[in-house]
C-alpha positions, 0 to 999 in steps of 0.5 A: 943097537935098536933103534926105534926112531929117536931111542937107542937101544943098546945091545952086545952084538948087532944093530937093529932099526925098527920103525922102517923095517920087519914091523908090521906097522911100519907103514903107518908110522908118521900117519897113524902111529906118532912117535915123538921124544928126545934119544934116550939110551937104554940097557939092553934089559931095559929095551928088552922089557920097554919093547916087549911092553910096546910090542904087546901094546901094539899086538893088542891096539892091531887086533882089538884097538886103535889100530884095528880101525881105518881112523885109530890113531897111537901116539908114543911120546916120551920124555925125560925131566931135567929137574928130576931126571925121570923117564916118561913113556905115554901110549895113547890110543884115538879113534878105535873101537870103544875100549872094553877092559879085559875080564882077566889078566893074561901074559900080556898083562905081566909083560906091560905091567909087570915086567917093566915094573921088575927090570926098570923099578918103573910106575906103570899105570894102565888105563882101558878107558873107552876112549883108548888105551892108556900106558904109562910108564915112569922110572929113573933114567939112571934105571934106563942105563942100569944092566941087571 
């Protein structure tokens, strides 16, 4: 299993703990990076799709966004609506440099948008708001646990 705070990612062979070891932003968690949400179990495919999207968002935040400055913050929150069984995860950057939308879409855009859409039948919104990048993904809880 892979743990990112309270999200549990099931894998076939091993347990990996992210957020404390092997993560170049681990020292920022609970300071400039806020992670909040209930425990959620994911299939390996869901873990890969969401993990790659978060990795790409984090890499971009470190190079160009909120984590490229001393004052920037990232908040990642997730929840499950008890009424609809819909999972929502939101990435929000604040206090970083002014955001300039990219002129073209590269591999990172595919990872952030199309992978999660394809694997999880998710709806994805990516907003290059001037005050910080925002990414939201929603999908049915059943699609989180289903392996392709």
